[in-house]
N, C-alpha and C positions, 0 to 999 in steps of 0.2 A: 504494500500499500504505500501511497505517496504521503509524505509528511506535509502538514499545512504550514504555510509560511506565517511567521508572526507579523503583526502590524508594523513593527519597526523595520523588519527587513523589506517588507512591501514598499514602505516609504523611501527607503534608501535605493531600492531597485528603480522606482519611478524617477527619482532625482538623477540617478546615473543615466537612465534612458533619455531624460530631457537634456542632460549635459552632452551626450553623444549626438543628439539631434541638433543642438545649438552649434557644436563643433562642426558637424557636416554643413550646416547652413553657412557658417562663417567661412569654411574652406571653399565652398561653391561661390559665395559672393566674392571672395578674393580672386578666384580664378576668372570669373566673369568680368570683374573690374579690370584685372590685368589685360585681358583680351580687349576690352573697350578702350583702355589706355593706349594700347598698341595701335588700334584703329584711329584714335584721335591724333596720334602723331603723323598718320598717313594722310589725313584730311584736316581741312580747316573747319572746326566746329565751334559754334557759339555757345552762350551759357544755357540756352534752352535745350540744346542737344545733350550737353553734359548732365543737366538735371533729369532728362528722360533716360539717359543711360544709367544713372545711379538708382532711379526708380525701378527700372527693369532689372538691375542686378539685385535689388531688394526683393522683388517678386520671385525671381529664379531661386535665390537663396532660400527664402521662406518656403517655397514649394518643396524643394529638396530637403530642407530640414523637417518639414512635416512628413515627407515620404519616408525618411529614415526613421523617424519616431514612430510612425505607424507600422513600419515593417518590424521594428523591434518589439513594440508593445503587443502587436497581433490582435488587438481589440480596442474599441473606442477610438478609432482612428480620427474621426472628426473632432472629437473633444481634445485629444492629445495634440493634434495638429494645430488647433486654435490656441491651445496653451503654449505651444512652441512659438507660433506667430507673436503672441503677446509678449513672450520673453525676449524674442528678437527685437521687438520694437522698444522695450524697456532698456535693453542693452544699448541699442543705437541712440536712444534719447539720452541716456546717462553719459555715454562716451562722447557724444556730440556736444553736450553741455559742459563737459570738463575740457575737451581739447579745443573746440571751436569757439565756445563762449558767446554764440550768437545763434539766433533761430530765424534769421532772414530767409524768405522764400522756403520755409520748411513744411508748412501745412501738416501738423502732427496727426490731425484726425483722418486725413486721407491716407497717410502712411500706416496708420493703425489698422484701418479697414483693409488696406491692401496686403499687409503682412499677415493679418489674422485669416483673411479669406483664402489667400494663396497657400498658406500652411495647412489650413483645414482641408482643402481640396487635396493637397499632397498627402495628408495623413489618411484620408479616405481611400485614396489610390493605393497607398502603401499597404493598407490592411487587406485590400481586396485583390492584390496581385497574387497570382499563383506562385507557389514555391516550386523551384526546379529540384527535383530529387537527385 
């Protein structure tokens, strides 16, 4: 028979899974931003293009963070993805406040909705993806 996990271990496991999802999201965002930075060096881009690129990187990173969290959790993908998106937004908000010290052209409500919805969709897709034996 399988042993039941204690509540303390379940909480630690959930935190570890969220940490892995956040790390995956950060890694994907970094890769996408590096690719976009390479493209910007090849073309002449304005401020609006740079803003759109950073928003796109946030959406892609949140989606893959939710996907990884959903694959690891194996249930409640929508909720776990939304939690991952919320945590991504909080991390970006805190780090942006510390390093940039300005919120010009930020629109936090739009970024919050974007990151939560993209990560929730990624979590749902991650849970429902078939496992390869």
